[in-house]
N, C-alpha and C positions, 0 to 999 in steps of 0.2 A: 552387651552393656548390662542387661538384666541380671545375667549370671554374676558379673563382677560386682554390681551393687548389692545383689542378694548375698553374696559371699561376705562382703564387707559388713553388712548389717548383722549377719549371723555371728561373725567374728567379734564385732563390738558388743553384741548381746551376751555372748559367753564370757568375754573378757570383763565386762562390767554388768553383772546380773541385775543391778538396780535399774539400769537403763530399760530393761524389758518392762518393768512396772510403769515407768514414766511413759514409755511408748504405747502402753495399753496392750502389750503382749502378755496377758495374764488371765487367770481363771476367774478371779473374783470380779464382780460387777457384770458377769455375762448375762445372767437372767434379767436384771433390771434394764440393762442396755438393750437386750433383745426385746423385752416387753415394750419399751418406749419406741424402739425402731419399728416394731410391728404396728404400734398405734399410728405411726406415719404411713407404713407400707400398705396397710389394709385399704384405707381410702385411696391411696395413690394407685394401688393395683386396680381398684374399681374404675378409676378415671382412665387408666391405660386400657382396660378391657372395653370400656364404653367407646373410647376413641378407636380402638382396633375394630370393634364391631361396626362402627359407623363407616369405617374405611374399607370394610370387606376383608379383613385380615384373618378371618377364621375359615377353615380350621387351621390351627397352628401346625406346621410340619413336625414330623417326629424328631427332626434334628434339634428342635427346641430343647429336648431333654439332655442332649449332649452339652449344649450351651449352659443349661441350668446347673449341670454338674461342674463345669469348668469355670464359668464366669465368676462365681464367688471367690476363687483364688485371685482373680484380677481385682475384684472388689476389695478384698483384704489388702492387696498391695497398694491400691489407690488410697484407701483409707489410712494405711500406714504412712504414705507420703504426705497426705494432707494433715493428719492429726499429729503424728509423732514428729514430723519435721516442721510443718508450717505453723499449726496451732501452738505447739510447744514453744516455738521461737517467738511467736507473737505475744506471748506472755511477758516478754521483756519490754514490749512496746506499750501494751495496754492491759489494765487489770480487768476490763469489762468483757465478760464472756460473749455478750451479744456483738460487740465490735469485732472481736476475733472471728466469730462465726460469720459475720457479714463479709469480712475480708477473705475468709476461706471460701465462702460460697461464690464470691466474685471470681476468685482465682480458679476455682473448679469449673465455673461456667466458661471463663476465657480459655481454659484448656481444651474445650470442645469446639472452639472456633475452627472453621467458619460455619458450622452447622447451627443455624439460628434456632431451629426447633430443639435441638439437643441442648443448646446453651440455656434456653428458657426452662427446659425440663430438669436439668441437673442443679439449677440454682437453689430451689427449695430443698432438694436432697442434701446439698452441701451445707446449707444453713442448719437443717434439722440434725443431720448426723454429727455436726460439730458441737451443737448444743448438748446432744446426748453424750458425746465423748467427754465434754467438759465436766459433766456431772457423774457419769459412769464410764471411766476410761477403760474400754475394752474394744480392741480392734476387731476381734473375732465376730462379735454380734453385729456390729454395724457393717462390717465387710460382707457378711453372709447376706444381710438384707439388701445391701447395695448390689450384690450379685443377682439376687432375685429380681429386683426392679430393673436392673440393666438388661437382663435376659428378656424380660417382657417388653421393655422399650425397643429393643432391636426389632423384634418381630411385629409388635402391635403399632408402634408409632413410626418407626423408620421404615418398616416394610422390608427389612433386610433379613437374610438367613445366614448368619455367620457360621452356623453348624454345617450347612452345605458347603460353604467356602472352606471351612476347616477340613471336612472330609475330602473335598476336591484336591487339597494339597497332597493327600496320600493316595 
């Protein structure tokens, strides 16, 4: 399914290059989007580290680095789905960026059901990333920061090791 949708998106993007700009698959706005994403990510990272420390989740296993390299690809894909598809289409419903961001944050949170901790954790990320995308439409920056925070959340909050699971598959 991922390959099929991925091929469709690439095909649409090459067939209509203007769509890539609308979708945020662009080079401009990268630095401002990254800067604002990091303004959110730095305190969020501190919260994740403090929580992980309180739960005894240190030291982080070496497989974290594998996840840190791979997860941003998933973060970019998730942000593409949320921003290019959902946020873009919500513009037809409401002109208010905050209303769109709230809708996307709720949807992003519900996508992580039934894990209540994860639902609570991703709500503010969905809200902030959408507001950043509304002002600086760049999927790359918010997707990379999403990948960083997601990697940390797996190890420090959820206590899971997806890197070991991935290596176990091979």
